[in-house]
C-alpha positions as CSV (number, residue, x, y, z in Angstrom):
1,M,-120.7,-43.7,65.8
2,T,-120.1,-43.9,62.1
3,G,-123.7,-42.9,61.4
4,I,-123.5,-39.9,63.7
5,S,-120.3,-38.7,62.0
6,L,-121.9,-39.0,58.6
7,L,-125.0,-37.2,59.8
8,I,-122.9,-34.3,61.1
9,V,-120.9,-34.1,57.9
10,S,-124.0,-34.2,55.7
11,I,-125.6,-31.4,57.6
12,S,-122.6,-29.0,57.7
13,P,-122.4,-28.3,53.9
14,S,-126.1,-27.3,53.6
15,Y,-125.7,-24.9,56.6
16,A,-122.6,-23.4,55.1
17,H,-124.2,-23.1,51.7
18,S,-127.2,-21.2,53.1
19,D,-125.0,-18.7,55.0
20,G,-126.8,-20.0,58.1
21,V,-130.1,-18.4,57.0
22,F,-133.3,-20.4,57.4
23,T,-135.8,-17.6,56.8
24,I,-137.3,-16.0,53.7
25,H,-138.7,-12.6,52.8
26,E,-142.0,-13.2,51.2
27,V,-143.2,-10.3,49.1
28,S,-146.2,-9.5,46.9
29,A,-145.9,-9.3,43.1
30,E,-146.3,-5.5,43.3
31,V,-143.1,-4.9,45.3
32,A,-141.1,-8.0,44.2
33,P,-137.6,-7.3,42.8
34,Q,-137.4,-7.8,39.1
35,A,-134.3,-8.3,37.0
36,A,-133.0,-8.8,33.5
37,L,-129.5,-10.0,32.6
38,E,-127.3,-8.3,30.0
39,I,-124.4,-10.6,29.3
40,Q,-121.5,-9.8,27.0
41,K,-118.5,-12.0,26.2
42,D,-115.3,-10.5,27.6
43,P,-112.5,-10.5,25.0
44,T,-110.0,-11.6,27.7
45,G,-112.3,-14.5,28.9
46,G,-115.4,-15.0,30.8
47,F,-118.4,-12.7,30.7
48,N,-119.3,-9.2,31.8
49,V,-122.8,-9.3,33.4
50,R,-125.1,-6.5,34.2
51,V,-128.2,-7.2,36.4
52,V,-130.7,-4.5,35.5
53,T,-133.2,-4.3,38.4
54,T,-136.4,-2.6,39.5
55,N,-138.0,-2.6,43.0
56,F,-134.5,-3.3,44.4
57,V,-131.8,-1.2,46.0
58,W,-128.2,-2.6,46.1
59,R,-126.9,-2.1,49.7
60,P,-123.4,-3.6,50.0
61,E,-122.6,-1.6,53.2
62,Q,-125.6,-3.4,54.9
63,A,-124.5,-7.0,54.0
64,S,-125.0,-9.4,56.9
65,K,-127.0,-6.8,58.9
66,K,-130.7,-6.3,59.6
67,H,-133.2,-6.8,56.8
68,V,-134.8,-3.7,55.3
69,A,-137.5,-4.4,52.7
70,G,-136.5,-3.8,49.1
71,E,-132.8,-3.7,49.6
72,G,-129.9,-6.2,49.8
73,H,-127.5,-8.0,47.4
74,A,-127.6,-11.1,45.2
75,H,-126.2,-14.6,45.2
76,V,-124.9,-15.9,41.9
77,Y,-125.2,-19.6,40.9
78,L,-123.6,-21.4,38.0
79,D,-125.3,-24.7,37.2
80,G,-126.9,-24.7,40.6
81,R,-123.7,-24.1,42.5
82,K,-123.3,-20.9,44.5
83,I,-120.2,-19.2,43.3
84,M,-120.3,-15.6,44.7
85,R,-122.2,-12.7,46.1
86,I,-122.7,-9.5,44.1
87,Y,-123.3,-6.0,45.6
88,N,-124.1,-4.0,42.6
89,E,-125.5,-4.4,39.1
90,W,-122.1,-5.2,37.3
91,F,-119.9,-8.2,37.8
92,H,-117.4,-10.3,35.9
93,L,-118.1,-14.0,35.6
94,N,-114.7,-15.6,35.5
95,T,-115.5,-18.9,33.8
96,F,-111.9,-20.2,34.1
97,Q,-112.3,-20.0,37.9
98,F,-115.9,-21.2,38.3
99,S,-116.8,-23.5,35.4
100,T,-116.2,-27.2,35.8
101,R,-117.1,-28.0,32.2
102,S,-117.5,-26.4,28.8
103,G,-120.8,-25.9,27.0
104,E,-124.2,-24.5,28.0
105,Q,-124.6,-23.7,31.7
106,L,-127.3,-21.9,33.7
107,L,-126.3,-18.6,35.2
108,S,-128.8,-17.7,38.0
109,I,-129.1,-14.6,40.2
110,E,-131.1,-14.7,43.4
111,F,-132.1,-11.6,45.3
112,V,-131.5,-11.7,49.0
113,G,-132.0,-9.3,51.9
114,N,-129.2,-7.7,53.8
115,D,-129.4,-10.8,56.1
116,H,-128.9,-13.2,53.2
117,A,-132.4,-14.6,53.4
118,P,-133.9,-14.9,49.9
119,Y,-136.8,-12.8,48.6
120,T,-139.6,-15.0,47.6
121,L,-142.9,-14.7,45.7
122,K,-145.4,-17.5,46.6
123,G,-142.5,-19.4,48.2
124,I,-140.3,-19.3,45.1
125,P,-136.9,-17.4,45.2
126,I,-136.9,-14.3,43.2
127,G,-134.2,-13.7,40.6
128,T,-133.4,-14.3,37.0
129,E,-131.4,-16.8,34.9
130,Q,-129.9,-17.2,31.5
131,I,-128.0,-19.9,29.6
132,I,-124.4,-19.1,28.8
133,N,-122.1,-21.0,26.6
134,V,-118.7,-21.5,28.1
135,P,-115.9,-22.2,25.6
136,R,-113.6,-25.2,26.2
137,D,-110.6,-23.0,26.5
138,E,-112.1,-21.1,29.4
139,I,-112.3,-23.9,32.0
140,Q,-109.8,-25.1,34.5
141,P,-107.9,-28.1,33.1
142,V,-108.5,-31.2,35.1
143,S,-105.3,-32.1,37.0
144,T,-103.6,-35.3,36.1
145,N,-101.0,-37.5,37.9
146,K,-97.6,-38.3,36.5
147,D,-99.0,-41.2,34.4
148,G,-101.5,-38.8,32.7
149,A,-104.5,-40.3,34.5
150,T,-107.2,-37.9,35.8
151,T,-107.1,-37.3,39.5
152,V,-110.5,-37.4,41.0
153,I,-111.3,-37.5,44.8
154,P,-113.7,-40.4,45.1
155,V,-115.8,-39.1,48.0
156,L,-118.6,-41.6,47.4
157,L,-116.1,-44.4,47.5
158,V,-114.7,-43.2,50.9
159,V,-118.2,-42.9,52.3
160,I,-119.1,-46.5,51.2
161,I,-115.9,-47.8,52.7
162,V,-116.5,-46.0,56.0
163,L,-120.1,-47.3,56.1
164,F,-118.9,-50.9,55.3
165,A,-116.2,-50.7,58.0
166,G,-118.7,-49.4,60.5
167,T,-121.2,-52.1,59.7
168,L,-118.5,-54.8,60.1
169,S,-117.3,-53.4,63.4
170,W,-120.9,-53.3,64.7
171,R,-121.5,-56.9,63.7
172,R,-118.3,-58.1,65.3
173,F,-119.2,-56.2,68.5
174,R,-122.7,-57.7,68.6
175,S,-121.4,-61.1,67.8
176,K,-118.8,-60.9,70.7
177,N,-121.5,-59.7,73.1
178,R,-123.8,-62.6,72.1
179,L,-121.1,-65.1,72.7
180,K,-120.4,-63.6,76.1
181,E,-124.1,-63.7,77.0
182,E,-124.4,-67.4,75.9
183,F,-121.2,-68.3,77.8
184,T,-122.2,-66.6,81.0
185,T,-125.7,-68.0,81.0
């Protein structure tokens, strides 16, 4: 039972992260969307980002609808973690909201169709990326408890404990059944 629960939990996040899409839109190099990033530091914090595109039409009104070649929106990733969708060439990257650490981080834009499936060229998602440098004062402070210790949710520890408890329960169950079989035989 523990194994089944863990399997279901481990499958759910990947499905949610993909927007439920398991298809791709493979295109040729001639019609593949292309992009360049123009990134400017915003004086109030974060970055103002422009995604300059060719061979791509932004269609926010068609998001989550039928795929039409050459149009769609984009998914934005910061250090490999999806943080938002964008529906036109300009957006503000709020580093205070999305950064988990200061320093150099990879900002990636991935073109997707109206149906959220990625555009690909030879199986590789199409987009662009650039390193940004997030200042220390533009990240969420890590919460601390009343003693000043960092509060971290030890998910891995919980999984290990659950697996250990499940294993012990299974061994006890099997042991009791063996004793019953030996006693009745």
